[in-house]
C-alpha positions as CSV (number, residue, x, y, z in Angstrom):
1,M,28.6,-77.8,21.2
2,K,31.8,-76.2,22.7
3,K,30.4,-72.9,22.1
4,L,27.2,-73.9,23.8
5,I,28.9,-75.3,26.7
6,F,30.7,-72.0,26.9
7,G,28.0,-70.0,26.8
8,L,26.4,-71.8,29.6
9,I,29.4,-71.7,31.8
10,I,29.5,-68.0,31.5
11,G,25.7,-67.5,32.0
12,M,26.0,-69.7,35.0
13,M,29.0,-67.1,36.3
14,F,26.9,-64.1,35.8
15,F,24.2,-65.7,37.6
16,A,26.2,-66.6,40.5
17,S,27.7,-63.2,40.9
18,C,24.5,-61.2,40.3
19,T,22.7,-59.2,42.8
20,Q,19.1,-59.8,43.9
21,E,18.2,-56.3,42.4
22,A,19.3,-57.6,38.9
23,L,17.8,-60.8,39.4
24,D,14.4,-59.2,40.2
25,D,14.9,-56.9,37.4
26,F,15.7,-59.8,34.7
27,L,12.6,-62.2,36.1
28,A,10.3,-58.9,36.0
29,Q,10.9,-58.7,32.3
30,K,10.3,-55.1,32.0
31,P,10.7,-53.4,28.3
32,V,13.6,-51.7,27.6
33,V,14.1,-47.8,27.6
34,E,17.3,-46.1,27.8
35,F,18.7,-42.4,27.0
36,V,21.2,-43.3,24.3
37,S,24.8,-41.9,24.7
38,E,25.6,-40.1,21.5
39,E,27.6,-36.8,20.4
40,G,25.0,-34.1,20.6
41,F,22.6,-35.7,23.2
42,I,22.3,-36.0,26.9
43,S,22.1,-39.4,28.6
44,G,23.2,-38.6,32.2
45,N,22.7,-36.2,35.0
46,T,24.6,-33.2,34.1
47,G,24.5,-29.4,34.0
48,V,23.9,-27.0,31.1
49,Y,24.2,-22.9,30.9
50,V,21.2,-21.1,30.3
51,G,20.2,-20.7,26.7
52,E,21.4,-23.8,25.5
53,E,19.3,-26.6,23.9
54,L,18.5,-29.8,25.5
55,N,18.7,-32.7,23.2
56,F,17.7,-36.2,24.2
57,K,17.5,-39.5,22.1
58,V,16.0,-42.5,23.7
59,K,15.6,-46.4,22.8
60,V,12.9,-48.5,23.2
61,A,12.5,-52.1,22.7
62,P,10.5,-55.1,23.8
63,N,12.0,-57.2,26.6
64,A,14.0,-59.8,24.9
65,S,12.6,-62.6,27.0
66,S,9.0,-62.0,26.9
67,A,8.8,-60.3,23.7
68,S,5.7,-58.5,24.7
69,E,4.7,-55.7,22.1
70,L,5.1,-52.2,22.9
71,A,2.2,-50.5,24.1
72,H,2.9,-47.0,25.3
73,F,5.7,-44.5,25.7
74,D,5.6,-41.0,27.3
75,F,8.4,-38.4,27.6
76,S,8.3,-35.8,30.1
77,I,10.1,-32.5,31.7
78,T,9.5,-30.9,34.9
79,D,10.9,-28.1,36.8
80,L,12.0,-27.6,40.2
81,D,8.5,-26.6,41.0
82,G,6.9,-29.6,39.8
83,T,5.4,-28.0,36.7
84,T,5.4,-30.2,33.6
85,V,7.1,-28.3,30.7
86,V,7.3,-30.8,28.2
87,N,4.8,-34.0,28.0
88,Q,5.0,-36.1,24.6
89,D,3.5,-39.6,23.7
90,P,4.9,-40.7,20.4
91,E,3.8,-43.3,18.4
92,F,5.9,-46.4,17.8
93,T,7.2,-47.1,14.1
94,D,7.5,-50.7,15.3
95,P,6.0,-52.2,18.3
96,T,7.7,-55.5,17.9
97,G,11.1,-54.0,17.8
98,E,13.7,-51.3,18.8
99,N,12.4,-47.7,18.3
100,F,14.4,-44.4,18.5
101,F,12.7,-41.2,19.7
102,T,14.7,-37.6,19.6
103,F,13.7,-34.7,21.6
104,S,14.9,-31.0,21.9
105,Y,13.7,-28.3,24.5
106,T,15.1,-25.0,25.6
107,P,14.1,-24.0,29.0
108,S,13.1,-20.4,29.9
109,K,14.8,-19.9,33.0
110,A,17.5,-21.6,35.2
111,S,16.0,-24.5,37.3
112,T,16.4,-28.0,38.0
113,Y,14.7,-30.1,35.6
114,T,13.7,-33.7,35.6
115,V,13.6,-35.7,32.5
116,T,11.4,-38.9,32.4
117,A,11.2,-41.6,29.8
118,T,8.4,-44.2,30.7
119,L,7.4,-46.9,28.6
120,T,4.5,-49.9,28.9
121,D,4.4,-53.0,27.0
122,K,0.9,-55.1,26.4
123,A,1.9,-57.3,29.2
124,G,1.5,-54.4,31.6
125,K,5.2,-54.2,32.4
126,V,6.6,-50.7,33.2
127,N,10.0,-49.3,32.9
128,I,11.4,-45.8,33.7
129,A,14.4,-43.9,32.7
130,T,15.2,-40.5,34.4
131,I,17.7,-38.0,34.4
132,V,18.3,-34.8,36.5
133,I,20.0,-31.3,34.5
134,D,20.8,-28.4,36.3
135,Y,20.1,-25.2,33.9
136,V,22.6,-22.8,35.2
137,E,22.7,-19.2,34.8
138,P,26.6,-18.2,35.4
139,I,27.0,-15.6,38.1
140,I,29.0,-12.2,37.4
141,A,32.5,-13.0,38.4
142,E,33.6,-10.0,40.3
143,L,36.4,-11.5,42.3
144,G,37.7,-12.8,39.2
145,T,37.8,-16.2,37.5
146,Y,40.6,-19.1,38.0
147,S,41.1,-21.6,35.4
148,G,43.4,-24.5,35.2
149,K,43.4,-28.7,35.8
150,M,42.4,-30.8,38.5
151,T,43.5,-34.3,39.6
152,I,41.7,-37.1,41.8
153,N,44.1,-39.6,43.0
154,G,41.6,-42.6,44.1
155,H,41.1,-46.0,44.8
156,I,38.3,-48.0,43.5
157,T,36.5,-51.2,44.9
158,S,34.0,-53.4,43.3
159,N,32.0,-56.6,43.9
160,E,32.7,-59.7,42.0
161,V,31.2,-60.3,38.4
162,A,32.2,-63.2,36.2
163,G,35.0,-63.8,38.5
164,Q,36.2,-60.2,38.3
165,V,36.8,-58.1,41.4
166,Y,38.5,-54.6,41.4
167,D,40.4,-53.1,44.4
168,E,43.3,-50.9,42.7
169,D,44.1,-47.2,42.5
170,L,42.6,-45.2,40.1
171,D,43.9,-41.4,39.1
172,I,41.6,-38.9,37.2
173,E,44.0,-36.7,35.5
174,D,43.9,-33.4,33.5
175,I,40.1,-32.7,34.6
176,A,39.7,-29.2,33.1
177,F,38.5,-26.9,35.8
178,S,37.4,-23.4,36.3
179,V,36.1,-20.9,39.2
180,M,33.8,-18.1,38.6
181,L,33.7,-16.0,42.1
182,G,30.7,-13.7,42.4
183,A,29.8,-11.3,45.4
184,I,30.4,-12.2,49.3
185,N,27.4,-11.4,51.4
186,E,27.6,-10.2,55.0
187,E,27.8,-13.9,56.4
188,G,31.4,-14.5,54.4
189,R,29.5,-16.6,51.5
190,V,30.6,-15.9,48.1
191,S,28.8,-17.2,45.1
192,A,30.7,-19.1,42.3
193,T,29.8,-21.0,39.3
194,L,32.4,-24.0,39.0
195,E,33.0,-25.8,35.4
196,I,34.4,-29.2,35.9
197,D,35.1,-31.5,32.6
198,G,32.7,-28.9,30.4
199,T,29.7,-29.1,33.2
200,P,28.7,-25.9,35.2
201,V,27.5,-26.1,38.7
202,T,26.4,-23.0,40.8
203,L,26.9,-22.8,44.5
204,Y,28.4,-21.0,47.2
205,G,31.6,-21.1,49.6
206,T,32.7,-19.8,52.7
207,K,35.6,-17.3,52.6
208,T,38.0,-17.0,55.4
209,G,41.0,-14.5,54.4
210,N,42.2,-16.2,51.4
211,T,40.7,-19.6,51.8
212,I,37.5,-20.7,50.1
213,V,35.6,-23.9,51.3
214,F,33.2,-24.8,48.8
215,D,29.9,-26.5,49.3
216,E,29.8,-29.9,48.4
217,F,28.9,-30.5,44.8
218,H,28.7,-33.6,42.4
219,F,30.8,-34.8,39.4
220,H,30.0,-37.4,37.0
221,K,32.8,-39.2,35.6
222,T,32.6,-42.4,33.1
223,I,35.5,-45.0,33.4
224,T,35.9,-48.3,31.5
225,L,36.3,-51.5,33.5
226,L,34.6,-54.5,32.3
227,V,32.3,-52.0,30.6
228,D,31.9,-48.1,30.9
229,I,30.4,-47.2,34.3
230,T,29.5,-43.7,35.4
231,L,30.6,-42.9,38.9
232,D,28.7,-40.0,40.8
233,L,31.2,-38.6,43.1
234,A,30.6,-36.3,45.9
235,M,33.2,-33.4,45.8
236,N,34.6,-31.5,48.9
237,V,36.9,-28.8,47.5
238,T,39.0,-26.0,49.2
239,G,40.7,-23.2,47.2
240,V,43.7,-21.1,48.7
241,M,44.3,-18.2,46.6
242,E,47.7,-16.9,46.6
243,D,49.2,-13.5,45.6
244,N,45.5,-13.0,43.7
245,D,47.2,-14.5,40.7
246,T,46.5,-18.6,41.5
247,M,44.4,-20.5,43.5
248,T,45.5,-23.9,44.9
249,L,42.7,-26.9,45.3
250,S,42.8,-29.7,47.5
251,G,39.9,-31.8,48.9
252,T,38.0,-35.1,48.9
253,A,36.2,-37.2,46.3
254,S,34.0,-40.3,47.3
255,G,31.2,-42.0,45.0
256,F,29.5,-45.0,43.6
257,G,28.6,-46.1,40.3
258,K,26.7,-49.2,38.9
259,T,25.7,-50.6,35.8
260,Q,24.3,-53.6,34.7
261,I,26.1,-56.5,32.6
262,A,23.7,-59.2,31.4
263,V,22.0,-60.3,34.6
264,A,24.6,-59.1,36.8
265,I,25.2,-55.7,38.4
266,L,29.0,-54.1,38.3
267,E,28.8,-51.9,41.5
268,V,32.1,-49.7,42.2
269,D,32.7,-47.5,45.0
270,M,35.7,-44.9,44.7
271,T,37.3,-42.9,47.4
272,G,40.2,-40.2,46.7
273,N,42.0,-37.0,47.1
274,V,41.6,-34.0,45.1
275,N,44.4,-31.4,43.7
276,G,45.1,-28.9,41.4
277,T,46.4,-25.3,40.6
278,L,44.3,-22.7,38.6
279,V,45.5,-19.5,37.3
280,K,43.5,-16.3,37.4
281,K,42.4,-14.7,34.3
282,A,43.3,-11.4,33.2
283,E,40.6,-8.7,33.3
């Protein structure tokens, strides 16, 4: 009896703190489809070097409330031009329970690929999970490669979920960071491939003297609060080359993440300052 009362209290707390979006999603009784976070599989937006195989594991299951059987599952990958390069509709092992599917694909060219998993149940309810992958061709490092560590000294705030609110400092330290600098064009723009925490990003920067202001890029970082939540951080970083041997980093990071907990949605904002020192690799 005590356990039942405790469960009801916790349930009421979640309902009281849930957003309209979470409540609508709960009432919609959509089936479950999600990319599985597991070693060797891609489960969120990321960047990957050209030539590497893309591997995915997808979990599908009926909605726990409706228990409506699964009817159709479609897995597709499209490139930046909108061309569908993968389209599969595997059969369920058990349409009344959890099913897991794995997929592998090696693109033939650099592009941005959208991976979509679409699940439909027999009640006609549809749920869609999507991730975006930048398939990156690294530039030739004509001006050298700088490597080291970066830190984000930040602050997070959140909405209230189950009586918990976050409003505190959060530092993300020892982020592996490297910069491969390519050629400079007539406008003073330098091509670059950044690798941050193992994820590559190809972009440009504006070089003035020994200072490079890189174009904005995004860094996805998972932190642990009530549960794990992935922040999508917009990074604005400047590098100052000193004596051609080191590069000092400074800049800002700001972003947002959200995840569902029962019928509530935890939403987290983060802002912070970036700093770090990179050392030029010997040629």
